[in-house]
C-alpha positions in Angstrom: -38.1 -18.2 -24.8 -40.7 -19.0 -22.3 -42.2 -16.7 -19.7 -40.3 -18.6 -17.0 -37.0 -18.2 -18.8 -37.7 -14.5 -19.3 -38.5 -13.9 -15.7 -35.4 -15.9 -14.6 -33.1 -13.9 -16.9 -31.1 -10.9 -15.8 -32.4 -7.4 -16.7 -29.9 -7.0 -19.5 -30.9 -10.3 -21.0 -34.6 -9.4 -20.7 -34.0 -6.1 -22.6 -31.9 -8.0 -25.2 -34.7 -10.5 -25.7 -37.2 -7.6 -26.1 -35.0 -5.9 -28.6 -34.3 -9.0 -30.6 -37.7 -10.7 -30.5 -40.3 -8.4 -29.0 -43.0 -6.6 -30.9 -44.1 -3.3 -29.5 -47.9 -3.3 -29.4 -48.9 0.0 -27.8 -48.3 2.4 -24.9 -50.3 4.3 -22.4 -49.7 6.9 -19.6 -49.2 5.3 -16.2 -48.5 7.1 -13.0 -46.5 9.9 -14.6 -44.6 7.4 -16.8 -45.2 5.7 -20.1 -46.1 2.0 -20.0 -45.1 0.2 -23.2 -46.6 -3.2 -24.0 -44.6 -5.8 -25.9 -45.4 -9.3 -27.0 -42.7 -11.9 -27.2 -43.0 -15.6 -27.8 -46.6 -15.9 -26.6 -46.4 -13.7 -23.5 -46.5 -10.0 -22.8 -44.0 -7.7 -21.2 -44.8 -4.2 -19.8 -41.9 -1.8 -19.7 -42.1 1.5 -17.9 -40.3 4.5 -19.4 -39.5 7.5 -17.2 -39.2 10.5 -19.6 -37.6 12.7 -17.0 -34.9 10.2 -16.1 -34.6 8.7 -19.5 -34.7 5.3 -18.0 -36.6 2.0 -18.6 -37.6 -0.7 -16.2 -39.5 -3.9 -16.7 -42.8 -3.7 -14.8 -44.1 -7.2 -15.3 -44.3 -10.1 -17.7 -47.5 -12.1 -18.0 -49.6 -14.6 -20.0 -53.1 -13.6 -19.1 -55.0 -11.3 -21.5 -56.9 -9.9 -18.5 -53.9 -7.6 -17.9 -54.3 -6.1 -21.4 -57.5 -4.3 -20.4 -55.9 -0.9 -19.5 -54.3 -0.9 -23.0 -57.5 -1.9 -24.7 -59.4 0.9 -23.0 -57.2 3.5 -24.7 -58.2 2.4 -28.2 -60.6 4.8 -29.8 -63.1 3.0 -32.1 -65.4 5.8 -32.8 -64.3 6.1 -36.4 -64.9 2.4 -36.9 -68.3 2.5 -35.4 -69.3 5.5 -37.6 -68.1 3.6 -40.7 -70.3 0.6 -40.1 -73.3 2.5 -38.7 
């Protein structure tokens, strides 16, 4: 599936594609919700989970690694730095 095909698909089809072929990479808090990052077929999909509502929505699908920065900033590498220092 390409990014264009994913974006053109209906919401149900998008979630099916994520369930069948997506790899959950990580999550982070976002505006009172949980943003969950998936990789699927060479692109990324951000899903928002509302814990209070118990609902999911697709925030965005993208190719650029620049949009991964908010996730990368949540990775704690202190232990790694101490082990090599």
